[in-house]
C-alpha positions, 0 to 999 in steps of 0.5 A, spaced: 500 500 500 505 504 501 508 504 494 502 507 491 502 513 495 504 519 492 510 522 494 515 527 491 518 522 486 512 520 483 509 526 482 511 529 476 512 536 472 512 537 465 515 543 462 514 545 454 519 549 451 518 552 444 521 556 439 516 557 433 517 562 427 512 568 428 514 572 422 508 571 417 501 572 420 500 565 418 506 563 423 503 567 428 496 564 428 499 557 428 504 559 434 498 562 438 494 556 437 499 552 440 500 556 446 492 556 447 492 548 446 497 548 452 493 553 456 487 548 455 491 542 457 492 545 464 499 548 462 501 555 465 506 560 462 512 560 466 516 564 461 514 566 454 516 560 451 516 556 457 510 552 459 509 548 465 504 543 468 503 539 474 502 531 473 499 527 479 503 521 477 507 518 471 501 516 467 498 523 467 505 525 465 504 520 459 497 522 457 499 530 457 505 528 453 501 525 448 496 530 448 502 536 446 504 531 441 498 531 438 497 539 437 505 540 435 506 545 429 509 543 423 515 548 424 519 550 429 522 547 435 518 544 441 521 540 447 518 537 453 522 535 459 519 532 465 522 532 472 519 529 479 516 534 484 522 533 488 527 535 483 522 541 481 522 543 489 530 544 488 528 550 483 532 557 484 528 563 481 531 570 481 527 576 479 530 582 478 529 588 481 524 593 478 526 599 476 523 605 479 522 612 476 526 617 480 521 623 482 524 629 480 518 633 483 514 638 480 516 642 474 515 649 476 511 653 471 513 661 469 508 665 467 512 671 466 
């Protein structure tokens, strides 16, 4: 029974990385459709061309991998990476500091 329990080594995360051509209107439409299909399948955007999805099991990961393969665009590059929840838990994220505008104070208006 204990071997069926979900743990950090059985829960999976799926990453989809892609670089799709977007020069023409048709290419942009195809890339947009691909992103929308990822969202419909439960992926969320981590970065513009990196989407991620939680999968409760290896079987779920397999189902979603097949689903992504089913709507792959004909051109461009798509990579799918799966990692365990334990591996994903070791991720280190860095966000740059947001630049703030320096308030120079009000500009005085001279009328005369």
